[in-house]
TORDRENTOR-809022 format. One record per residue (C-alpha): x, y, z; residue in three letters; residue number from 1. Coordinates in pm, 1 decimal, always signed. Example, Ala and Ser with C-alpha at 12.3 -4.5 7.8 and 13.67 -1.06 7.14 Angstrom:
residues 2
ZALUM      east     north        up    r    k
ZALUM   +1230.0    -450.0    +780.0  ALA    1
ZALUM   +1367.0    -106.0    +714.0  SER    2
***
This chain:
residues 367
ZALUM      east     north        up    r    k
ZALUM   -3067.3  +13637.4  +14088.6  MET    1
ZALUM   -3081.3  +13269.2  +14097.7  THR    2
ZALUM   -3046.9  +13046.6  +13777.3  VAL    3
ZALUM   -3138.5  +12714.9  +13797.3  ARG    4
ZALUM   -2991.5  +12461.6  +13537.8  VAL    5
ZALUM   -3166.2  +12133.8  +13472.2  ASN    6
ZALUM   -2966.5  +11814.1  +13387.5  LYS    7
ZALUM   -3131.4  +11591.2  +13168.3  GLN    8
ZALUM   -3112.8  +11229.7  +13350.7  PRO    9
ZALUM   -2928.3  +11000.8  +13207.9  PHE   10
ZALUM   -2811.6  +10554.8  +13317.5  ASN   11
ZALUM   -2495.4  +10590.8  +13450.0  LEU   12
ZALUM   -2391.3  +10203.5  +13369.6  ARG   13
ZALUM   -2485.4  +10279.5  +13005.9  GLU   14
ZALUM   -2235.2  +10565.2  +13002.3  LYS   15
ZALUM   -1960.2  +10386.6  +13115.0  LEU   16
ZALUM   -1986.4  +10078.8  +12883.3  SER   17
ZALUM   -1941.0  +10346.7  +12643.4  GLU   18
ZALUM   -1628.2  +10457.0  +12778.7  LEU   19
ZALUM   -1493.7  +10045.7  +12733.1  GLU   20
ZALUM   -1216.3  +10026.8  +12464.5  LYS   21
ZALUM   -1295.6   +9762.7  +12177.0  PRO   22
ZALUM   -1080.8   +9473.2  +12317.7  ILE   23
ZALUM   -1235.3   +9204.9  +12110.0  GLY   24
ZALUM   -1322.6   +8866.4  +12232.1  VAL   25
ZALUM    -913.1   +8774.0  +12202.8  LYS   26
ZALUM    -853.0   +9034.8  +12438.3  GLY   27
ZALUM   -1133.4   +9008.6  +12666.5  SER   28
ZALUM    -999.1   +8665.4  +12751.7  ASP   29
ZALUM    -616.9   +8772.5  +12742.4  LEU   30
ZALUM    -745.7   +9016.8  +13026.7  MET   31
ZALUM    -850.1   +8744.2  +13217.6  LYS   32
ZALUM    -516.5   +8540.7  +13207.1  SER   33
ZALUM    -415.9   +8515.3  +13596.1  GLU   34
ZALUM     -44.6   +8534.2  +13546.6  THR   35
ZALUM    +208.1   +8652.3  +13317.8  ALA   36
ZALUM    +318.7   +8303.1  +13174.6  GLN   37
ZALUM     -96.9   +8244.6  +13111.7  GLU   38
ZALUM     -56.2   +8536.6  +12889.0  ALA   39
ZALUM    +243.4   +8424.3  +12684.5  ARG   40
ZALUM    +115.9   +8091.0  +12645.2  ASP   41
ZALUM    -228.1   +8291.8  +12514.9  PHE   42
ZALUM     -25.8   +8493.6  +12268.5  VAL   43
ZALUM    +216.6   +8229.2  +12178.0  SER   44
ZALUM    +512.7   +8526.1  +12292.6  ALA   45
ZALUM    +882.7   +8448.8  +12265.7  GLY   46
ZALUM   +1057.2   +8189.6  +12043.9  ARG   47
ZALUM    +792.8   +7974.4  +11898.3  LYS   48
ZALUM    +877.5   +7797.3  +11568.5  ASN   49
ZALUM   +1012.7   +7448.3  +11592.8  LEU   50
ZALUM   +1056.5   +7407.6  +11215.7  ILE   51
ZALUM   +1360.7   +7519.6  +11108.4  ILE   52
ZALUM   +1396.5   +7702.4  +10777.3  ASN   53
ZALUM   +1034.3   +7709.4  +10737.1  GLY   54
ZALUM   +1053.7   +8021.0  +10483.5  ASP   55
ZALUM   +1279.7   +7826.0  +10243.8  MET   56
ZALUM   +1619.9   +8060.9  +10274.0  ARG   57
ZALUM   +1855.2   +7842.0  +10370.6  VAL   58
ZALUM   +1990.5   +7616.6  +10054.7  PHE   59
ZALUM   +2333.4   +7517.4  +10152.5  GLN   60
ZALUM   +2300.5   +7165.5   +9938.0  ARG   61
ZALUM   +2176.6   +7273.5   +9574.6  ASN   62
ZALUM   +2245.1   +7649.0   +9533.3  ASN   63
ZALUM   +1879.3   +7701.8   +9472.4  GLY   64
ZALUM   +1874.0   +7422.6   +9140.6  GLY   65
ZALUM   +1598.1   +7179.9   +9063.2  ILE   66
ZALUM   +1700.9   +6825.5   +9170.6  ILE   67
ZALUM   +1581.6   +6551.1   +9030.9  ALA   68
ZALUM   +1468.5   +6274.8   +9310.2  SER   69
ZALUM   +1618.8   +5944.1   +9368.7  GLY   70
ZALUM   +1456.6   +5614.3   +9430.5  THR   71
ZALUM   +1381.0   +5536.8   +9773.3  TYR   72
ZALUM   +1637.8   +5795.3   +9939.4  LEU   73
ZALUM   +1538.9   +6192.6  +10136.6  ARG   74
ZALUM   +1634.7   +6421.2   +9882.0  GLN   75
ZALUM   +1701.2   +6764.6  +10026.9  TYR   76
ZALUM   +1618.1   +7057.0   +9801.6  ALA   77
ZALUM   +1588.2   +7325.0  +10066.1  VAL   78
ZALUM   +1783.6   +7253.1  +10437.3  ASP   79
ZALUM   +1578.4   +7036.7  +10654.3  ARG   80
ZALUM   +1321.0   +6950.8  +10423.9  PHE   81
ZALUM   +1319.6   +6594.3  +10319.2  GLY   82
ZALUM   +1103.6   +6315.3  +10180.5  GLY   83
ZALUM   +1101.3   +5973.6  +10099.3  GLN   84
ZALUM   +1014.3   +5849.6   +9669.4  PHE   85
ZALUM    +972.7   +5506.5   +9618.4  GLN   86
ZALUM   +1033.8   +5547.8   +9246.3  ALA   87
ZALUM   +1286.1   +5778.3   +9112.0  GLY   88
ZALUM   +1299.6   +6047.3   +8916.1  ASN   89
ZALUM    +875.0   +6108.2   +8932.0  VAL   90
ZALUM    +949.2   +6460.7   +9050.1  PHE   91
ZALUM   +1190.4   +6758.3   +9019.4  THR   92
ZALUM   +1258.0   +6978.1   +9338.0  ALA   93
ZALUM   +1386.1   +7292.7   +9343.9  GLN   94
ZALUM   +1389.9   +7630.3   +9555.2  ARG   95
ZALUM   +1148.8   +7871.8   +9376.4  ALA   96
ZALUM   +1258.8   +8261.0   +9334.1  ASP   97
ZALUM   +1016.1   +8530.8   +9376.6  ASN   98
ZALUM    +718.9   +8308.1   +9394.2  ASP   99
ZALUM    +554.9   +8345.8   +9740.7  ALA  100
ZALUM    +302.0   +8492.3   +9911.5  PRO  101
ZALUM    +358.9   +8860.3  +10082.7  PRO  102
ZALUM    +629.9   +8909.4  +10350.4  GLY  103
ZALUM    +818.0   +8605.9  +10177.7  PHE  104
ZALUM   +1051.9   +8544.2   +9858.1  ARG  105
ZALUM   +1100.7   +8160.9   +9873.3  TYR  106
ZALUM    +914.1   +7835.2   +9847.3  SER  107
ZALUM    +984.8   +7486.4   +9828.4  LEU  108
ZALUM    +831.9   +7364.6   +9463.9  LYS  109
ZALUM    +746.6   +7040.0   +9347.9  TYR  110
ZALUM    +692.5   +6971.7   +8965.8  THR  111
ZALUM    +579.1   +6597.4   +8821.3  THR  112
ZALUM    +824.0   +6578.4   +8571.5  THR  113
ZALUM    +773.2   +6208.7   +8489.0  ASN  114
ZALUM    +423.8   +6110.8   +8580.7  ALA  115
ZALUM    +339.5   +5754.2   +8699.6  VAL  116
ZALUM     +71.1   +5473.1   +8713.0  THR  117
ZALUM     -69.1   +5481.0   +9067.3  PRO  118
ZALUM     -27.5   +5179.2   +9204.4  ASN  119
ZALUM     -33.1   +5016.8   +9563.8  THR  120
ZALUM    +377.3   +5026.6   +9607.9  ASN  121
ZALUM    +384.2   +5389.3   +9586.7  HIS  122
ZALUM    +446.5   +5668.9   +9825.7  TYR  123
ZALUM    +564.5   +6015.9   +9776.5  PHE  124
ZALUM    +597.3   +6258.9  +10049.0  TRP  125
ZALUM    +828.5   +6580.1  +10201.9  VAL  126
ZALUM    +825.3   +6734.9  +10560.5  GLY  127
ZALUM   +1073.5   +6793.0  +10850.0  GLN  128
ZALUM   +1196.4   +6601.9  +11105.8  ALA  129
ZALUM   +1195.5   +6738.4  +11458.5  ILE  130
ZALUM   +1477.2   +6661.3  +11682.2  GLU  131
ZALUM   +1340.4   +6556.8  +12085.6  GLY  132
ZALUM   +1548.0   +6814.1  +12240.4  TYR  133
ZALUM   +1360.8   +7108.5  +12064.5  ASN  134
ZALUM    +997.6   +6938.3  +12137.5  PHE  135
ZALUM   +1029.2   +6858.9  +12494.4  GLN  136
ZALUM    +817.6   +7191.8  +12575.4  GLN  137
ZALUM    +523.2   +7053.4  +12424.1  CYS  138
ZALUM    +478.0   +6788.9  +12710.0  GLY  139
ZALUM    +353.0   +6496.2  +12511.2  TRP  140
ZALUM    +361.8   +6202.2  +12778.5  ASN  141
ZALUM    +386.6   +6381.6  +13080.3  THR  142
ZALUM     +98.9   +6503.7  +13300.4  SER  143
ZALUM     +54.5   +6833.3  +13118.9  ASN  144
ZALUM     +50.1   +6759.1  +12767.5  PRO  145
ZALUM     -28.2   +7044.9  +12507.9  LYS  146
ZALUM    -164.9   +7095.6  +12173.6  HIS  147
ZALUM     +80.9   +7154.3  +11879.8  ILE  148
ZALUM     -72.3   +7395.7  +11597.6  THR  149
ZALUM     +57.7   +7405.0  +11231.0  LEU  150
ZALUM     +41.5   +7670.0  +10989.5  SER  151
ZALUM    +157.8   +7710.6  +10671.7  PHE  152
ZALUM     +94.1   +7857.8  +10279.0  TRP  153
ZALUM     +66.6   +7637.9  +10017.8  VAL  154
ZALUM      -1.7   +7671.2   +9629.1  LYS  155
ZALUM    -100.3   +7393.7   +9374.0  SER  156
ZALUM    -202.6   +7385.8   +9056.9  SER  157
ZALUM    -412.5   +7055.9   +9147.3  VAL  158
ZALUM    -730.9   +7200.8   +9354.8  VAL  159
ZALUM    -886.9   +6930.3   +9621.5  GLY  160
ZALUM    -865.6   +6791.4   +9956.6  THR  161
ZALUM    -490.9   +6701.8  +10054.1  TRP  162
ZALUM    -340.9   +6522.1  +10338.2  ALA  163
ZALUM     -68.7   +6560.9  +10590.8  LEU  164
ZALUM     +56.9   +6322.1  +10871.9  ALA  165
ZALUM    +182.0   +6364.7  +11164.9  VAL  166
ZALUM    +408.3   +6094.6  +11309.9  ARG  167
ZALUM    +569.4   +5991.1  +11635.1  THR  168
ZALUM    +905.5   +5868.7  +11715.4  GLY  169
ZALUM   +1149.4   +5651.6  +11559.2  THR  170
ZALUM    +942.4   +5359.2  +11422.4  SER  171
ZALUM    +647.3   +5615.9  +11336.8  ALA  172
ZALUM    +381.2   +5401.8  +11400.4  ASN  173
ZALUM    +180.7   +5606.9  +11589.3  THR  174
ZALUM     +37.9   +5890.2  +11377.6  ALA  175
ZALUM    -215.0   +6126.4  +11337.4  TYR  176
ZALUM    -365.5   +6222.1  +10976.1  LEU  177
ZALUM    -493.1   +6541.4  +10907.2  ALA  178
ZALUM    -610.0   +6730.2  +10573.6  THR  179
ZALUM    -634.2   +7019.4  +10413.8  TYR  180
ZALUM    -811.7   +7187.9  +10077.1  LYS  181
ZALUM    -677.7   +7401.6   +9816.0  ILE  182
ZALUM    -959.4   +7589.0   +9681.9  ASN  183
ZALUM    -805.3   +7798.2   +9391.0  VAL  184
ZALUM    -544.7   +7638.9   +9124.3  ALA  185
ZALUM    -175.0   +7849.0   +9102.3  ASN  186
ZALUM    -289.9   +8047.2   +9408.2  THR  187
ZALUM    -102.7   +8129.6   +9744.5  TRP  188
ZALUM    -333.0   +7958.3  +10044.5  GLU  189
ZALUM    -326.0   +8006.5  +10415.8  TYR  190
ZALUM    -383.3   +7699.5  +10597.0  LYS  191
ZALUM    -390.4   +7624.0  +11017.4  THR  192
ZALUM    -427.6   +7278.0  +11164.3  ILE  193
ZALUM    -430.5   +7213.4  +11542.0  THR  194
ZALUM    -314.1   +6901.8  +11636.5  VAL  195
ZALUM    -446.0   +6731.0  +12006.4  PRO  196
ZALUM    -142.1   +6550.2  +12211.9  PRO  197
ZALUM    -216.2   +6162.8  +12167.1  PRO  198
ZALUM    -280.1   +5989.9  +12504.3  PHE  199
ZALUM     +26.6   +5807.0  +12522.2  THR  200
ZALUM    +323.6   +5731.8  +12347.1  LEU  201
ZALUM    +571.2   +5432.5  +12358.4  THR  202
ZALUM    +809.3   +5596.1  +12072.4  ASP  203
ZALUM    +834.2   +5939.2  +12174.0  LEU  204
ZALUM   +1181.2   +6082.9  +12169.6  GLN  205
ZALUM   +1322.6   +6353.1  +12433.7  TYR  206
ZALUM   +1683.8   +6310.2  +12322.9  THR  207
ZALUM   +1885.4   +6428.1  +11977.9  ASN  208
ZALUM   +1681.2   +6179.3  +11831.1  ASP  209
ZALUM   +1344.6   +6204.7  +11630.6  LYS  210
ZALUM   +1043.4   +6303.3  +11821.6  ALA  211
ZALUM    +828.8   +6430.0  +11550.0  LEU  212
ZALUM    +771.6   +6399.3  +11148.1  THR  213
ZALUM    +536.9   +6598.7  +10959.2  ILE  214
ZALUM    +495.3   +6477.1  +10656.4  GLN  215
ZALUM    +295.3   +6614.5  +10342.3  PHE  216
ZALUM    +183.0   +6342.3  +10111.4  ASP  217
ZALUM    +237.1   +6439.7   +9722.8  LEU  218
ZALUM    +132.3   +6070.9   +9637.5  GLY  219
ZALUM     +95.7   +5761.1   +9785.9  THR  220
ZALUM    -127.3   +5498.3   +9730.1  SER  221
ZALUM     +15.4   +5227.6   +9916.1  ARG  222
ZALUM    -318.1   +5042.6  +10067.4  SER  223
ZALUM    -194.1   +4968.9  +10399.9  GLY  224
ZALUM    -173.8   +5332.8  +10418.5  ASP  225
ZALUM    -515.8   +5475.4  +10312.0  LEU  226
ZALUM    -730.6   +5485.6  +10618.0  TYR  227
ZALUM    -995.6   +5766.5  +10558.5  ALA  228
ZALUM   -1155.3   +5675.7  +10899.0  SER  229
ZALUM    -825.3   +5745.1  +11085.5  ALA  230
ZALUM    -890.5   +6157.2  +11003.6  ARG  231
ZALUM    -817.1   +6395.7  +11275.2  ASN  232
ZALUM    -771.7   +6120.2  +11539.9  LYS  233
ZALUM    -462.7   +5971.1  +11661.8  TRP  234
ZALUM    -402.1   +5591.7  +11542.4  VAL  235
ZALUM    -148.6   +5316.0  +11606.0  ASN  236
ZALUM     -31.8   +5253.4  +11224.3  GLU  237
ZALUM    +186.1   +5348.6  +10969.8  ASN  238
ZALUM     -50.8   +5601.6  +10798.2  ILE  239
ZALUM    +137.4   +5815.1  +10507.2  TYR  240
ZALUM    -206.3   +5936.8  +10351.9  ALA  241
ZALUM    -567.1   +5907.7  +10265.7  ASP  242
ZALUM    -703.8   +5759.0   +9987.3  ALA  243
ZALUM    -965.9   +6041.4   +9909.8  ASN  244
ZALUM    -704.2   +6330.0   +9856.0  THR  245
ZALUM    -514.8   +6445.4   +9592.6  VAL  246
ZALUM    -181.9   +6296.3   +9451.9  LYS  247
ZALUM     -25.1   +6439.6   +9190.3  ILE  248
ZALUM    +237.2   +6188.1   +9105.1  HIS  249
ZALUM     +45.3   +6069.0   +8838.1  GLY  250
ZALUM     -32.1   +6384.9   +8688.6  ILE  251
ZALUM    +213.7   +6508.1   +8428.1  ALA  252
ZALUM    +323.1   +6874.4   +8514.0  GLY  253
ZALUM    +153.1   +6924.8   +8846.7  ALA  254
ZALUM    +307.4   +7156.1   +9097.2  THR  255
ZALUM    +268.1   +7202.2   +9483.1  TRP  256
ZALUM    +451.0   +7443.1   +9644.5  GLN  257
ZALUM    +453.4   +7553.4  +10029.4  MET  258
ZALUM    +639.2   +7840.0  +10236.0  THR  259
ZALUM    +576.8   +7998.6  +10604.4  GLY  260
ZALUM    +580.4   +7674.9  +10759.6  PHE  261
ZALUM    +569.9   +7718.1  +11123.0  GLN  262
ZALUM    +454.1   +7407.3  +11456.5  LEU  263
ZALUM    +390.8   +7586.1  +11785.3  GLU  264
ZALUM    +315.8   +7477.7  +12102.7  VAL  265
ZALUM     -85.9   +7582.1  +12177.2  GLY  266
ZALUM    -397.9   +7615.9  +11979.5  LYS  267
ZALUM    -375.9   +7937.8  +11828.7  ASN  268
ZALUM    -155.6   +7971.8  +11497.7  ALA  269
ZALUM      +7.1   +8362.3  +11499.5  THR  270
ZALUM    +200.7   +8507.9  +11264.8  GLU  271
ZALUM    +548.9   +8335.0  +11122.7  PHE  272
ZALUM    +830.8   +8399.9  +11349.4  GLU  273
ZALUM   +1088.0   +8541.4  +11078.5  HIS  274
ZALUM   +1436.1   +8459.0  +11255.6  ARG  275
ZALUM   +1761.1   +8589.4  +11161.0  SER  276
ZALUM   +1935.8   +8449.9  +10844.4  TYR  277
ZALUM   +2254.4   +8388.8  +11087.8  GLY  278
ZALUM   +2070.5   +8218.2  +11335.8  GLU  279
ZALUM   +1857.2   +8027.7  +11052.0  GLU  280
ZALUM   +2183.5   +7878.0  +10892.4  LEU  281
ZALUM   +2355.1   +7806.9  +11244.8  ALA  282
ZALUM   +1995.3   +7606.4  +11322.3  LEU  283
ZALUM   +2024.3   +7423.3  +11003.6  CYS  284
ZALUM   +2410.8   +7325.3  +11036.4  GLN  285
ZALUM   +2357.1   +7144.5  +11317.2  ARG  286
ZALUM   +2222.1   +6890.9  +11106.5  TYR  287
ZALUM   +2425.7   +6925.7  +10759.0  TYR  288
ZALUM   +2691.3   +7187.9  +10693.4  TRP  289
ZALUM   +2998.9   +7182.0  +10370.7  GLN  290
ZALUM   +3264.1   +7388.1  +10308.8  THR  291
ZALUM   +3267.3   +7678.5  +10076.2  ASP  292
ZALUM   +3507.1   +7580.1   +9848.4  GLY  293
ZALUM   +3818.3   +7274.2   +9761.8  VAL  294
ZALUM   +3961.2   +7130.6  +10053.5  VAL  295
ZALUM   +4271.8   +6922.8  +10068.2  TYR  296
ZALUM   +4382.4   +6610.4  +10246.9  MET  297
ZALUM   +4742.3   +6667.4  +10392.7  SER  298
ZALUM   +4995.9   +6364.5  +10310.6  GLY  299
ZALUM   +5215.2   +6202.0  +10556.6  TYR  300
ZALUM   +5389.7   +5862.7  +10598.7  GLY  301
ZALUM   +5647.9   +5699.0  +10374.5  GLN  302
ZALUM   +5744.4   +5793.5  +10028.9  SER  303
ZALUM   +5477.4   +5773.9   +9807.0  PRO  304
ZALUM   +5273.7   +5992.9  +10078.2  GLN  305
ZALUM   +4954.0   +5739.0  +10070.9  THR  306
ZALUM   +4831.1   +5847.5  +10423.8  TYR  307
ZALUM   +4631.6   +6161.2  +10427.5  HIS  308
ZALUM   +4432.3   +6333.6  +10676.5  VAL  309
ZALUM   +4237.9   +6643.2  +10731.8  ILE  310
ZALUM   +4087.5   +6825.7  +11050.5  GLU  311
ZALUM   +3823.2   +7097.5  +11044.2  LEU  312
ZALUM   +3636.8   +7275.3  +11325.0  ALA  313
ZALUM   +3230.3   +7221.8  +11277.5  CYS  314
ZALUM   +3047.5   +7578.3  +11244.0  PRO  315
ZALUM   +2805.8   +7462.9  +11482.4  SER  316
ZALUM   +2759.4   +7169.3  +11669.3  THR  317
ZALUM   +2578.7   +6892.3  +11510.5  MET  318
ZALUM   +2347.1   +6700.2  +11640.3  ARG  319
ZALUM   +2549.7   +6364.4  +11632.1  ALA  320
ZALUM   +2859.6   +6244.0  +11483.8  THR  321
ZALUM   +2779.5   +6306.4  +11061.2  PRO  322
ZALUM   +2825.9   +6113.6  +10809.5  THR  323
ZALUM   +3185.4   +6293.4  +10614.5  VAL  324
ZALUM   +3218.0   +6288.4  +10265.7  THR  325
ZALUM   +3446.4   +6480.4  +10003.9  ILE  326
ZALUM   +3243.3   +6519.6   +9650.6  ASP  327
ZALUM   +3061.7   +6259.2   +9759.3  GLY  328
ZALUM   +3288.2   +6006.3   +9841.9  THR  329
ZALUM   +3288.1   +5855.2  +10159.9  SER  330
ZALUM   +3609.0   +5898.2  +10387.8  GLN  331
ZALUM   +3715.6   +5740.1  +10732.4  GLY  332
ZALUM   +3598.9   +5997.4  +10973.6  SER  333
ZALUM   +3591.7   +6020.6  +11356.6  SER  334
ZALUM   +3437.8   +6305.9  +11583.8  PHE  335
ZALUM   +3497.4   +6454.0  +11889.8  SER  336
ZALUM   +3353.1   +6772.1  +12122.4  ALA  337
ZALUM   +3561.2   +6956.3  +12379.9  GLY  338
ZALUM   +3309.3   +7099.2  +12707.0  SER  339
ZALUM   +3464.5   +7443.0  +12557.9  ASN  340
ZALUM   +3518.4   +7396.2  +12199.4  SER  341
ZALUM   +3330.6   +7323.1  +11837.4  PRO  342
ZALUM   +3332.8   +7013.3  +11773.9  GLN  343
ZALUM   +3617.8   +6867.9  +11484.4  THR  344
ZALUM   +3581.6   +6654.2  +11181.6  ILE  345
ZALUM   +3876.9   +6413.7  +11201.2  HIS  346
ZALUM   +3915.0   +6273.0  +10862.4  GLY  347
ZALUM   +4136.7   +6006.2  +10777.8  PHE  348
ZALUM   +4159.3   +5808.9  +10419.7  ALA  349
ZALUM   +4459.4   +5579.7  +10265.8  GLN  350
ZALUM   +4503.7   +5556.1   +9884.0  THR  351
ZALUM   +4732.6   +5465.9   +9609.5  THR  352
ZALUM   +4769.6   +5787.3   +9482.0  ALA  353
ZALUM   +5035.8   +6053.7   +9656.0  THR  354
ZALUM   +4812.9   +6344.0   +9642.9  ALA  355
ZALUM   +4548.3   +6306.5   +9881.6  GLY  356
ZALUM   +4149.5   +6327.9   +9867.7  PRO  357
ZALUM   +4080.3   +6672.1   +9751.7  ARG  358
ZALUM   +3677.8   +6849.2   +9714.0  GLY  359
ZALUM   +3424.4   +7008.8   +9857.4  ARG  360
ZALUM   +3350.5   +6834.4  +10246.9  LEU  361
ZALUM   +3014.2   +6717.8  +10363.0  GLN  362
ZALUM   +2901.6   +6658.9  +10725.4  ALA  363
ZALUM   +2517.8   +6523.4  +10761.3  SER  364
ZALUM   +2385.9   +6451.3  +11096.2  ALA  365
ZALUM   +2002.2   +6468.9  +10982.1  GLU  366
ZALUM   +1711.3   +6315.3  +11121.9  LEU  367
***
C-alpha cells in the first residue's frame, strides 16, 4: 500500500526571518562591531565615570550638615562638588539624606535662604573640576577626539530651562553652554547631554592640573556671561549661563538638587557606575582628607618647647602639595613622596606657648 503525504509550500526566507531573535536597533549595531574594542566603546564597558562622588556618598568636611555659602569662595557640601558664590549667605548647601531617585540615597541640595535682587555682578554655580590625568582618554586636542556624555538626576522647586557650562583648562575661556529642562516641580527627572569635542584648545591640561569643569548655574546675572546665541556650541568666551534660563538666587525658599552625576566618553549615556565606598573615598582623598580626631604637634628645643612638629602619612597619594590646616589655622608644612611610600605631611609651627597646636588636621589639594 502506498501512502502519499502532501505538504503545503512555504516561503523559506519568511520562516528564517521568524527565527531571528529580537535584538533591536542597538543590538544590530553592536553585532556589526568589527573588533572587541569597538563593541566595548559602543556600550561604554569598563570603568567609565570621570566624575568622582557622583552619588554624593562621601562627605568628609561637613558630616552631611548644612553650610552657608561664603563670599567668593568655593564651598564643599559633599566631596569634590564646589562652586563660586559671589555674594555670601544667599544659599545653604547640604547632603540630603533619603531624598534621591531609585538606586540612590543621597543628593546635593541648595536652598535660597536669603534671596537677593539679581544684578549684573552676580554669579552662583556648583560643579566639579576634572583632573587632566583622568581626562586624557577623551583624546581632545589629538587626531581622534571623542564626544563626552553627561547624565544626572535633578530636582527643583522651579520648573523651566536651566543652564550648565562645560569649560576647559585653567583659564576656562573656552566653553560649551548647554541647557536642560525641569518639567515638574519637586520631582526627580533624568537628563542626558552629549557634548562634541572642540576643534582646538590652547589651555587643555593633560597633567595633574584642571582639564575640564562642569558648572551647574544656580543664579548668574553677569552681563558678559549671558549669551543665548552660544547654546550648544563651543565659543572662546568666559560663559557661565544664559540670560533666558532659570535662576533661583532671587527666589526665597527655592531649591535645586542633583545626584547620579556621570560623565563618560562617547555619545551614549549608560547606567550610573556604582563604585565601592572604599574606592570612592580614596578617589576623594586625592584632593582632600582630614583626621578622624584631634592631632597634637610634639614640642622640641629649649625649655619652654616653642617649636612643634607633626608627621602623618596621607591615606592616598594627593594630587599636589596640599594646604594644611589644624582647626582652620594654617601651619607651615612641606610635602614629600617616595617612589614606594605614601606621601607624608610634615608640619612645623613656632608658637609662644609651651603646648603645641592641636586639633583636627585638614589637607586640601583641590583643583
